[in-house]
C-alpha positions as CSV (number, residue, x, y, z in Angstrom):
1,M,-3.2,-13.4,13.4
2,K,-0.1,-13.2,11.3
3,T,1.6,-10.2,9.7
4,L,3.2,-10.2,6.2
5,N,5.5,-7.4,5.2
6,F,6.0,-7.5,1.4
7,T,7.9,-5.7,-1.4
8,V,7.0,-6.5,-4.8
9,H,9.6,-6.0,-7.6
10,G,9.0,-5.6,-11.4
11,K,6.7,-3.5,-13.5
12,V,4.4,-2.8,-10.6
13,Q,3.9,1.0,-10.8
14,G,1.5,2.7,-13.2
15,V,-0.4,-0.5,-13.8
16,W,-3.2,-0.3,-11.1
17,F,-1.2,-2.6,-8.8
18,R,-2.1,-0.8,-5.6
19,A,-5.8,-0.5,-6.3
20,W,-5.9,-4.2,-7.5
21,T,-4.0,-5.3,-4.2
22,R,-6.5,-3.2,-2.1
23,D,-9.5,-4.7,-3.7
24,M,-8.1,-8.3,-3.5
25,A,-7.3,-7.7,0.2
26,R,-10.7,-6.5,0.9
27,E,-12.3,-9.4,-0.9
28,M,-10.1,-11.9,1.1
29,G,-10.7,-10.1,4.5
30,V,-7.0,-9.0,4.7
31,L,-6.2,-5.9,6.7
32,G,-3.3,-3.5,6.1
33,W,-1.9,-1.1,3.4
34,V,0.1,-0.9,0.3
35,R,2.1,1.9,-1.4
36,N,4.6,2.9,-4.0
37,K,8.2,3.1,-3.2
38,A,10.4,5.8,-4.8
39,D,12.6,2.9,-6.4
40,G,9.7,1.7,-8.6
41,N,8.6,-1.2,-6.2
42,V,5.5,-1.6,-4.2
43,E,5.5,-2.4,-0.5
44,G,2.9,-3.1,2.1
45,V,1.8,-4.8,5.2
46,A,-0.9,-7.5,5.4
47,Q,-2.6,-9.0,8.5
48,G,-5.0,-11.9,9.0
49,D,-5.1,-15.7,9.1
50,E,-2.0,-17.4,7.9
51,T,-3.9,-19.4,5.4
52,V,-5.5,-16.5,3.9
53,L,-2.2,-14.5,3.8
54,T,-0.5,-17.4,2.0
55,S,-3.2,-17.2,-0.7
56,F,-2.8,-13.4,-0.7
57,L,0.9,-13.8,-1.3
58,E,0.5,-16.3,-4.1
59,R,-2.1,-13.9,-5.8
60,L,0.4,-11.0,-5.4
61,H,2.8,-13.0,-7.8
62,D,0.3,-12.7,-10.5
63,G,-0.8,-9.0,-10.0
64,P,-3.3,-7.2,-12.3
65,P,-3.1,-7.9,-16.1
66,L,-0.6,-5.1,-17.1
67,A,1.8,-5.8,-14.2
68,R,5.0,-8.0,-14.4
69,V,6.0,-9.2,-11.1
70,T,9.7,-10.4,-11.0
71,T,10.1,-11.3,-7.3
72,I,8.5,-10.6,-3.8
73,D,10.4,-10.1,-0.8
74,S,8.4,-11.2,2.2
75,V,8.9,-11.3,6.0
76,W,6.3,-13.0,8.3
77,S,5.7,-12.3,11.9
78,D,3.1,-12.8,14.6
79,G,0.6,-10.0,14.2
80,E,-1.2,-7.7,16.6
81,D,-4.5,-6.3,15.4
82,E,-3.3,-3.0,14.1
83,F,-5.6,-2.2,11.2
84,S,-9.4,-1.9,10.7
85,G,-9.3,-2.2,6.8
86,F,-7.0,-2.2,3.8
87,E,-5.8,1.1,2.3
88,V,-3.6,2.5,-0.5
89,R,-1.1,4.9,1.1
90,A,0.7,7.8,-0.7
């Protein structure tokens, strides 16, 4: 189990990015959360198998159709089973 902390930069608020991320995570079996930040970015934590999280991170770079991702900051660590699903947080 790995944990991926991520911050997505670009046009990622007001374009369904959080809902798209939640749906993608659930489809892939990834656990964690995602939320908007006051600075206009989106941050989150994802947990799961390293191979699955690598694919998850690659898909975050694409985002939903109206999003424009410029960069993603990511930090990997060994994970502990903290989450039971994937949710959008306020």
